[in-house]
GUKEVO-553130 format. One record per residue (C-alpha): residue in one letter; x, y, z. Coordinates in steps of 0.2 Angstrom, whole numbers, padded with zeros to 4 digits, always signed. Layout:
N
AXYZ
...
***
This chain:
222
X-0122+0057+0024
X-0140+0060+0027
X-0140+0073+0013
X-0132+0061+0001
X-0145+0048+0005
X-0159+0061+0002
X-0151+0065-0015
X-0152+0047-0020
X-0170+0045-0014
X-0175+0060-0025
X-0165+0053-0040
X-0173+0036-0039
X-0191+0044-0037
X-0188+0055-0052
X-0182+0041-0062
X-0197+0030-0058
X-0208+0045-0063
X-0199+0047-0079
X-0199+0029-0083
X-0217+0028-0079
X-0221+0041-0093
X-0213+0030-0107
X-0222+0017-0116
X-0213+0001-0121
X-0207+0007-0138
X-0200+0023-0131
X-0192+0014-0116
X-0181+0004-0128
X-0173+0020-0134
X-0171+0028-0117
X-0153+0029-0110
X-0149+0035-0093
X-0135+0048-0093
X-0118+0042-0095
X-0105+0047-0082
X-0098+0063-0089
X-0085+0068-0075
X-0073+0058-0064
X-0064+0068-0051
X-0049+0060-0044
X-0039+0066-0029
X-0024+0061-0019
X-0013+0054-0033
X-0006+0060-0050
X-0008+0049-0065
X+0000+0052-0082
X-0011+0056-0096
X-0012+0038-0103
X-0016+0031-0085
X-0029+0044-0082
X-0038+0042-0098
X-0038+0023-0096
X-0047+0025-0079
X-0059+0038-0084
X-0064+0031-0101
X-0068+0014-0093
X-0079+0022-0080
X-0088+0034-0092
X-0094+0019-0102
X-0107+0016-0088
X-0120+0026-0079
X-0121+0028-0060
X-0134+0014-0059
X-0126+0001-0070
X-0108+0003-0064
X-0103-0009-0050
X-0091-0007-0036
X-0081-0022-0042
X-0078-0013-0059
X-0070+0002-0051
X-0061-0009-0038
X-0053-0019-0053
X-0048-0003-0062
X-0040+0005-0046
X-0032-0011-0039
X-0022-0013-0055
X-0012+0003-0050
X+0002-0002-0037
X+0004+0015-0030
X-0014+0015-0022
X-0015+0011-0004
X-0034+0014-0001
X-0048+0024-0009
X-0066+0029-0007
X-0078+0031-0021
X-0093+0044-0021
X-0107+0043-0033
X-0113+0061-0037
X-0130+0060-0045
X-0135+0061-0059
X-0118+0058-0069
X-0102+0061-0059
X-0090+0051-0048
X-0077+0057-0036
X-0063+0046-0031
X-0052+0050-0016
X-0035+0040-0016
X-0022+0037-0002
X-0005+0034-0010
X+0005+0020-0003
X+0021+0023+0007
X+0037+0017+0001
X+0046+0006+0015
X+0061-0001+0006
X+0070-0005-0010
X+0074-0022-0017
X+0080-0031-0033
X+0070-0045-0040
X+0077-0055-0055
X+0089-0040-0060
X+0075-0027-0059
X+0073-0013-0046
X+0057-0012-0035
X+0050-0002-0021
X+0041-0011-0007
X+0024-0003-0004
X+0015-0002+0013
X+0000-0009+0002
X+0009-0025+0001
X+0014-0023-0017
X+0031-0022-0027
X+0032-0006-0037
X+0043-0005-0052
X+0057+0008-0050
X+0071+0014-0061
X+0083+0015-0047
X+0085+0011-0029
X+0080+0024-0017
X+0095+0029-0006
X+0083+0036+0007
X+0076+0019+0010
X+0083+0003+0017
X+0088-0011+0005
X+0081-0029+0007
X+0092-0043+0002
X+0085-0061-0001
X+0070-0069-0009
X+0056-0063+0003
X+0037-0063+0003
X+0031-0045+0005
X+0019-0051+0018
X+0033-0057+0029
X+0042-0041+0027
X+0027-0031+0033
X+0025-0042+0048
X+0043-0040+0052
X+0041-0021+0050
X+0026-0021+0062
X+0036-0030+0075
X+0050-0017+0074
X+0037-0003+0076
X+0032-0011+0092
X+0049-0009+0099
X+0061+0006+0103
X+0070+0002+0088
X+0071+0016+0075
X+0066+0011+0058
X+0075+0025+0050
X+0091+0019+0057
X+0091+0004+0047
X+0102+0003+0031
X+0099-0015+0025
X+0088-0030+0029
X+0094-0048+0025
X+0081-0062+0023
X+0086-0080+0024
X+0076-0095+0018
X+0074-0101+0036
X+0063-0086+0039
X+0076-0077+0049
X+0081-0059+0047
X+0097-0049+0050
X+0097-0030+0051
X+0112-0019+0047
X+0111-0002+0055
X+0117+0015+0047
X+0131+0014+0060
X+0137-0002+0052
X+0132-0013+0066
X+0125-0030+0060
X+0111-0038+0071
X+0108-0056+0069
X+0090-0060+0075
X+0082-0077+0080
X+0067-0084+0071
X+0056-0082+0086
X+0056-0069+0100
X+0060-0055+0088
X+0052-0041+0098
X+0062-0045+0114
X+0078-0047+0104
X+0076-0030+0096
X+0073-0022+0113
X+0088-0031+0120
X+0099-0025+0106
X+0094-0007+0109
X+0098-0009+0127
X+0116-0016+0123
X+0120-0003+0109
X+0115+0011+0121
X+0129+0006+0133
X+0146+0015+0131
X+0156-0001+0134
X+0148-0008+0118
X+0151+0007+0107
X+0163-0003+0096
X+0152-0017+0092
X+0152-0023+0074
X+0141-0039+0075
X+0128-0042+0088
X+0122-0061+0087
X+0107-0065+0097
X+0101-0080+0087
X+0103-0092+0101
X+0091-0091+0117
X+0100-0085+0132
X+0116-0082+0123
X+0123-0066+0115
X+0139-0066+0104
X+0147-0049+0102
X+0161-0046+0089
X+0171-0029+0089
***
């Protein structure tokens, strides 16, 4: 970090010296070097996407380009979870990208999408058989909140086959074993832990539906 700061200081001092040697007439014709190299790590773009990103960045120099310009370019790609941008003086930029994780599949208005951990729907040609499917008209923020609750329990996310979201804000879970768990709107964490305790008992090995929507009441269907 200190070395990078020192490089910036040297660059600015050199720039001041250079500019100080120009008169007003020459200064009008003086251009800072454009960005000539963009190094992107962490994700693969097709040729068109890569050219779009690099061409927009290369229209600027390191002094004129603003963070919001790069942010706008990168945020338009739904595959990106987070990123860091490093300016390398005098004329190059390095971008390190973390790709989003795919959490589930869904279908919206007849089109297939993947649910990203970055809070975005990513267009997909087909549903992923390795991911749970989400039924219902849900907001992605609500799904991420629900998933975070699951991660706070002993419930195994990779044991989930399907999610069902209802307009009331309630969720059902279908496990890979075929068991359907009907959850309440509130107290989800406690309900998930209770369901795991019950499903681990031998006497409940043939359960098909576990209904714990009502407080202090459990309905079991074999």
